[in-house]
C-alpha positions, 0 to 999 in steps of 0.5 A, spaced: 149 845 172 148 838 169 149 831 172 148 824 169 142 822 173 139 815 170 132 814 168 129 811 174 131 816 179 128 822 175 122 818 174 121 818 182 124 825 182 119 828 176 113 823 179 114 827 185 114 834 182 108 832 178 104 831 184 106 838 187 111 836 192 118 838 192 124 833 191 131 833 191 137 829 191 141 829 197 147 826 201 152 821 199 149 821 191 150 828 190 157 828 194 159 823 188 157 827 183 160 833 185 167 829 186 165 825 179 164 818 182 158 814 180 153 814 186 152 807 189 145 809 192 140 814 190 137 818 195 131 823 194 128 828 200 121 831 199 117 835 203 111 829 201 110 825 208 110 817 207 103 817 205 103 821 200 109 818 197 105 811 197 100 814 193 104 817 188 108 810 187 103 804 189 111 799 188 113 802 194 114 799 201 115 804 208 117 799 214 121 804 218 121 809 223 124 815 219 119 816 214 124 813 208 120 809 203 122 805 198 120 806 191 121 800 187 124 800 180 123 795 174 131 796 174 136 791 174 142 795 176 141 793 184 144 800 185 137 803 182 132 797 184 130 801 190 130 809 190 129 810 197 125 817 199 125 821 206 121 827 207 124 833 210 125 832 218 128 835 224 131 830 230 131 831 237 135 827 243 139 822 242 140 819 249 143 812 246 148 816 242 145 813 236 139 815 234 134 820 235 129 820 240 123 824 237 123 825 229 118 830 226 117 831 219 118 838 216 116 842 211 123 845 208 129 842 206 134 847 210 131 844 216 133 837 213 140 839 211 142 841 218 141 836 221 146 831 217 153 830 219 158 832 214 158 838 210 159 834 203 153 830 205 149 836 206 149 839 199 141 838 194 140 838 188 134 840 184 136 835 178 130 838 173 133 845 174 141 842 175 140 847 182 145 846 188 142 848 195 149 848 199 148 852 205 154 849 209 159 851 203 159 843 202 162 844 195 168 848 198 170 843 203 170 838 196 174 842 192 179 843 198 179 836 200 177 837 206 172 833 211 168 837 216 162 836 220 155 841 219 155 846 225 158 844 232 162 838 231 162 835 238 154 836 237 155 832 231 158 826 235 154 827 241 147 825 236 151 819 233 156 816 235 157 812 229 159 818 225 166 818 229 167 811 225 164 814 219 169 820 218 175 816 219 171 811 214 170 817 209 177 820 210 180 812 207 174 812 201 175 819 199 182 821 201 180 827 204 184 830 210 180 832 217 178 838 219 181 841 226 175 842 229 173 836 227 178 831 229 179 835 236 171 833 237 172 826 235 178 825 241 173 829 245 167 823 244 171 818 242 169 814 248 161 815 245 162 809 241 162 804 247 154 806 246 154 803 238 152 796 237 158 791 235 155 790 229 154 797 227 161 798 229 163 791 224 160 795 218 163 800 219 170 797 220 168 793 214 168 799 209 175 802 212 177 795 210 175 795 204 177 801 202 183 803 198 186 806 204 185 803 210 192 804 213 190 811 213 184 810 217 186 806 223 192 810 223 188 816 224 183 812 228 189 811 233 192 817 233 184 820 235 183 815 240 177 811 238 182 805 234 181 802 242 173 802 242 174 798 235 178 793 235 183 794 242 188 788 241 191 792 235 193 797 239 197 793 243 203 793 237 204 800 238 212 801 240 213 793 240 220 793 237 221 787 233 227 783 231 232 786 226 228 782 220 223 788 221 224 796 220 217 797 224 214 795 230 208 791 231 202 796 230 206 799 223 208 792 221 199 790 221 198 797 218 203 795 213 201 789 212 193 790 211 195 796 206 199 792 202 192 787 201 188 793 199 193 796 194 193 789 191 186 789 192 185 782 195 179 780 198 176 782 205 179 776 208 186 777 206 185 784 209 183 782 215 188 776 217 194 782 215 191 786 220 191 780 225 196 776 223 201 778 228 197 780 233 200 776 239 207 778 238 207 783 244 205 777 249 209 772 246 215 777 245 222 774 249 229 776 248 234 771 247 241 772 249 244 767 244 241 770 238 241 778 241 235 779 239 227 779 240 224 772 239 216 771 238 215 763 239 208 761 238 205 768 236 201 765 231 198 760 235 196 765 241 194 770 235 190 766 232 186 765 239 186 772 240 183 774 233 178 769 234 175 772 240 176 778 237 172 778 231 167 774 235 166 780 239 165 785 233 160 779 231 162 777 225 160 771 221 163 764 223 165 763 216 170 768 216 171 767 223 174 761 221 178 762 215 181 768 218 183 764 224 186 759 220 190 764 216 193 767 223 194 760 226 198 757 219 201 764 216 208 762 219 209 756 215 216 753 213 216 755 205 225 753 204 222 749 197 230 747 198 228 743 204 221 741 203 217 735 200 210 735 196 208 731 202 209 737 207 206 741 202 200 737 201 200 738 209 200 745 209 194 745 204 190 741 208 191 745 214 188 751 212 184 748 205 185 747 198 180 754 198 184 758 202 191 756 200 192 762 195 189 766 201 195 764 205 200 765 201 197 772 199 198 773 206 205 771 207 206 776 201 203 781 205 207 779 211 214 780 207 212 787 205 209 789 212 217 788 214 219 794 210 222 788 205 221 792 197 221 785 193 214 780 195 216 774 192 223 772 191 225 766 187 224 761 193 217 764 195 215 763 187 219 756 187 214 754 193 208 757 189 210 752 184 210 746 189 203 748 191 200 748 184 204 741 183 201 738 190 194 741 187 194 739 180 190 732 179 196 727 178 196 723 171 194 716 172 190 711 171 185 714 176 183 719 171 180 713 167 171 712 166 174 704 168 178 701 173 181 694 175 174 691 178 169 693 173 174 690 168 174 684 172 167 684 173 165 685 166 170 681 162 171 675 167 178 676 168 182 675 174 187 679 178 194 680 174 198 684 171 194 683 164 189 688 167 195 693 169 198 693 162 191 695 159 189 700 163 196 704 161 195 702 154 187 705 155 191 711 159 195 713 153 189 713 149 186 718 153 192 722 153 192 723 145 184 723 145 181 726 151 174 725 148 175 717 148 175 717 156 167 714 156 165 707 159 163 705 152 169 706 148 173 704 154 169 698 155 170 696 148 177 698 147 178 693 153 175 687 150 180 688 144 186 689 148 184 683 153 185 678 147 192 681 145 198 676 147 200 678 154 207 681 151 204 685 145 199 688 151 205 689 156 209 693 150 202 697 149 201 698 157 209 700 157 208 705 151 203 708 156 206 709 162 212 712 158 206 717 154 204 719 162 211 720 164 211 725 159 206 729 160 207 728 168 214 732 166 210 738 161 205 739 166 210 741 172 214 745 166 208 749 165 208 750 172 214 753 174 214 757 167 207 760 170 211 762 176 217 764 173 222 759 176 225 755 171 
């Protein structure tokens, strides 16, 4: 079979063979080639030992306990800048449920493939011949879109508990189904995740949320009993009914809100905030006899604290924690454009930060879709977005000018008075007509001429400038309204 192999990769595999060693592509890159996806990285396995690999490729480094040598290339593509080459190896003993206690370099490919996690990752490719080595029928599983472990599933998860999360992540990334025995083994060995560092759990969690089907993965994780070892606060929403505005329980709502962020390809922080935004509805739920419905007063305040603790537990960065907790805290902002003012919108922008306000609005869209409502942006919400745009817009005023009243008084030795205001508005009209005139040199020269005019004539020029400013303000606002389809 012929596959498109980059020159940088072929240089490494051909170099090993020229030196008298075997060389195979292996793992995720072969799986992706068979699926028809572009590999994110390229791994090579060989019967050469680390010292042999480094002798063949002087531009390489070896800094681990598993024999992997990083061979540097001259590629500007980050996926090809380093090709990892690992000797055949066998592993034994997994006392920490994560890494082998002993690693031995081997001489045959079959033993190396036997230690791998899933059949679809246990296929090797001899790229010079186009020959596939597939002792565990990984190609058959790829065709059937099934994820299955190599050998006995319980043994694979006992060796490395992170494989439990990797399984649900691959289901989401590849849109595969889980083999029955593999699913049963995940349920049996789920508690082993307690032994995995929170940093490694976070890494898989991030990859799940960044996949196309994060809801599929997390619902599966919950059904198999491992979500409680990833983000236990999320499981508290299972079976917690909401008010009449919602079609799903809290857990189902959070899953659908997060999935909408993924469907829109919105950034990771928005996905994470969507996943946690209503996390504290269970503990804030109260029955209202007056409304004959459930209420959740203050769930956003409590939820921001719960979210912070959950993200700190998963060792997220300070920047991510601060942004996501702010989004959770303020996701219930009042957005009726008929009852709020621009100053109220500016206060909301200040609460979450200008750099995050559009992500907060996207979170509100996710929240709405998560309720089961089909329309993500009704007219009133689009109008609110237009108000945000207007609040963020730099106002058209004399403050835009590269001069001001203090400069004029100091440079031209004039006292404070209405003439300065007239002059500034006259200057503003000229700059609005031609923004290139907004330089200190031109404005100083023009100011000197304006100050020589009779006050009434200067006033008329100033009034003309004010009128021009009002026209430009109205034009920009109309453009904003058209942009958000609220005219």
